[in-house]
N, C-alpha and C positions, 0 to 999 in steps of 0.2 A: 424434564428438569424444572423445578420452580425457579422463578426469577431470582430469588434470594441466593440460590446456589451459584448463579453466575458470578456474583461478587466473590464467592469463595474461590472459584477457579481463577478468576482474574487476579485476585490478591496473590495467589500462589505463583502465577506466571509473572506478575509484577516483581515480587520479591526475588525470584530466580534471575530474571533479566537484569534487574537493578544491581545485583551483585557482580555482574560481568560488564554491563554497559553503564559506566559511572556518569552521574550528572545529567542523565537524559530521561528523566521521569515523564516529561510531557510527550516526548517522542515514543516512549514505550507504550503509553496509554493510547496514542493514535494508532500504533501498529496493532494493538490488541483489538481496538474497535474495528479496524478493517478485517482482521482475522475472524472475529465473531460475526461480522456482516457478510462474509464470503466475498470480500472485495480485494482487489489487487492494489499494490502500493508502489508509487514512484518515490524513491528515496534519493534526496539530493543533498550533497555535502561535499566539501573539499576533501582531498585524499587524507587519510590518517585519522579519521574520526570514528572508525569502527563500523562502517556500514555492512561489510561482509560478516564481521563478528556478530552483529545484531541478528542478521538473517540466520546464520548457522546456530546461534544460541536459541533462537525461537524454535527451530526444528528440533533441537536436542531436548528442549523443555517439554515438548509434546511428543517426542519419539516419532517424528515424522521423517519420511524419506527426503533427502536433501541433495540437490544437484546444482552445480554452479557452471555457468557458461560465460566465458570472457568474450564479449562482442567485439569483433574487429572488422575492418573494411572487407576482408576477403571471406568472411563467414557466409556459408550458403544456408538457405532455408532447411535443407535436409540435415545439416549439421545440428539443427535444433529439434526438428520433428522426427527424424529418422528416415528410412528408406527401405524399399523392398530389395532384397538380395536373393540371388539364386543359390539354393542349397544343392550342391552336387550330389550328395548322398541320398537325399530324399527325392531329388528330381523335381523340385517345385520351388517357387518363390516363397520366402518368409519375411516377416517384418523384423528389421533390426531397429529396435526402439531408440529414439534420440533422447537427450537429457530431459525433454519436456515431460516424459513419462515418470513423474515423481510427485511427491506431495507439495514440496516447496522448492520452486525454481528461482535461483538468484540469476537474473539477467544483468551481469556486471557491465557498466558503461554501455547501456543499450543504444545511446545516441552515436556510437562509434561505428555502427554497421549500416549497410545500405538499406534503403526503404524496403527492398524486396524481402530481405531477411527480417526486418522489423515486422513486416506484415504477417510473417509466418506465425507470430504469436497471437494475432488478432482472433482467429477462430478458437484457439486454445483458451484464451482469456474470457471470451464471451460465452462459448458453448461447451467448454470443458471437454473438447474433443479435437482431433486433428484428422484431416483428410489426406491420405496418401495414395496416389494412383487411383483416385476416385472412391476409395473405400474409407468410411469413417471409423476412427478408433477412439474409444472412450479413454479419457485420462483418469488417473486414480482419484478417489474421493477421500479426503479433501484435496483441493488443488489451489495453490496460491502462487502468484508471481510477485516477487520483489525485485523491481528494476532500479538500478542506480545510475546516476549521472553526475558529472562534475560541473558545478555552476560557473566556474571561472575560466575553463579552457574549451574553446569552441572550434579551434583549428582542426580541420579534418573530421568534423562531426556532421551528422545528419539530423537536424532537429525533428523531433517527433511530430507528425501531423496531428491536427486537432482530433481526427477520428480515432487515432490510437491513444492520445492523451485522455480521451473520454472513457477509455476502458479501465483506466486506473481510478479506483474509488477516491484515493487520496494522494496528494503530493505532500510527503512528509519532509520537512527541512531539518537536517541534522546540523547543529551549530556547535561551536566550541564549548566544552564543559566549563563550569565555573572554577574558581581558584581552588576551592576545597577538593573538588572531584579530581582536578588535574594533579594536585599534590599527592593524593592517594594513588593516582595512576603512576606517578614517579616512584612512590614507595614500592609498588608491586614490581616495577621495572628492574629494581635491584636484584630480583630473584631470577633474572634471565628471560629469554623469549617465551618460556613456558607460561609465564604469568599472564601472557596475552592470549593464551589458548583457552577456549571455553571447553570445560569438561562437565557440563551440567548433567545431572541425573534427571530423568523425566519427572515432572511434578504434576502432570495431567495427561490424560489419555485422549485418543481420537474420539472415544465415546463421550468423554466430557466435552470435547469441542462441539460435537454434533448436538449434544444436549443443550449447550449454551445457545447454539444457533437456533434450535427449535423454540427455546424459551423466549426469544425476542418477539415472537408473535403474540406473546401475552402483554407486551409493553404497549401502552396506548398514549396517544397524543390527543388532547382536547381540541375542539374546533378553533379556539383562539391561537393555540400553538401551530396548527396546520395553516391558518391564515398568516401567521408570522413567517413560517417557512416560505410560503408562497410570495409574500411581499418582499422577502430578501431576494429570492430568485428573479422576480420581475424588476426589482430595483436595480440589479446589475445591468439589465438591458436598457434601463432609462438613464444610467449614469452618463454624464457628459464625458468622462474619461475612458469609457469602455466602447470599443467598436463591435465586439461580439460578447454578449452576456451569457449567463447560465441558461441552459435548456431546461425544459420540464424534467428530463431525466436527472439533471444535476440536482434539482430540487427534491426529487424522490430519494436520491442518494444521500442528500443532507439529512432528511428525515430518518433514514435507516441508520445513519451514523449516530444521530442523536439518541435513537432508541437503544443502540448498543451501549452508548456511554451511560445512559440511565440504568440499564441493567447491570453494568459493571459497578455502579454505586449501590446496587441492591434495591432499585426502585422499579415499579411496574408502570410508571408514568413519566412522560417527557416534560422537562421544564424549558423555559426560554433560554436559560443559561446553558443547557445541553446543546441547544441549536447554535448559540453564539460560539461556544467552544469548538464546535466542529466546522464552522463556516469557512474559516481560512484554509485548512487542509483539504476540504472538499471542493472548494470553488477556485482556489488560486490558479490552478493549471488549466481551468476551463474558460478563463477570461482572456480576451485579446484586447489590449489597450490601443487607444488611438495614437497615431505617431506623435501628435503634439504632447500627449501625456507622457510618452516615453522620453521625449526631449526634456521635459521638465524633471525627469528622474523619478516619476511615480512608478510603483510596482503593483502587481495585482493585489497584494495584501493591503495596499493603501486604498485601492478601490473598494475592496470588501469592507474594510473598516469604515469607510465613508458611508456605505450603504447601511451597515449596522447602526451607525449614529443617526441616520435619517429615518429608519423604520422604528415606529413606536413599539416598545416592548409590552406584550400583554400582561395584565395584572391578575 
């Protein structure tokens, strides 16, 4: 697929999702970047903003298999991956597949389950397979995890460890819609609960998605842009407010996200603005702030913004 066709597919998906998820254009773009880059998404927002609706609508727009798992403290790893069960008629064990065997898995409130169950997703997210009783089982292609968490309620939760956070390409923050979008939401609410149900018709296919992913190999970044990405990553490690900065893998991820954003704009080259636009969602969950910075009320986004101001933009 030519890079120019990536924009065509992205525009169709944007239009379809924007008709359901009102006032969240930036969020939709970030989700599509992760989708085209084969990355997973950590979706954070208070209840009632449409996180589940966004994930379900994305699956419908691409005609993907969709499964949702509500993560709770008593959820077991086998509840996610599946398990071997004995078939009395066949006289042998067979695999009962868990909900992870799908194209798009919504891990709802992932920080509400124990680390043992959280870890059940690590192999699936990194290697696109799960191992059950010592036997590897490939997951469907494509495979995408969208995990949600509530940023304001931490009682009874298990914060994700850094190793698991790093499996997510982006942390996408869903905020309140603007006045115009919320007013339109209220207009739709007059027609009953059905107004909030997504019934999207597919606007793209799995073949289109795979073509878009392959086309990203044609997007190039000049040496100056590569140096810019490198300096941003290294700058987070040198920041006075950051205890743990971005790894080299984070810098690679930032470059891949910038390439996807460029392709969605119909370009076969990366600009510094592409890198800047992707820096916060790609880096915010990978930074650990120093205690004194947290006491001062700084957030990872503030640290990323400070680095972006400090690093010279290539011309």
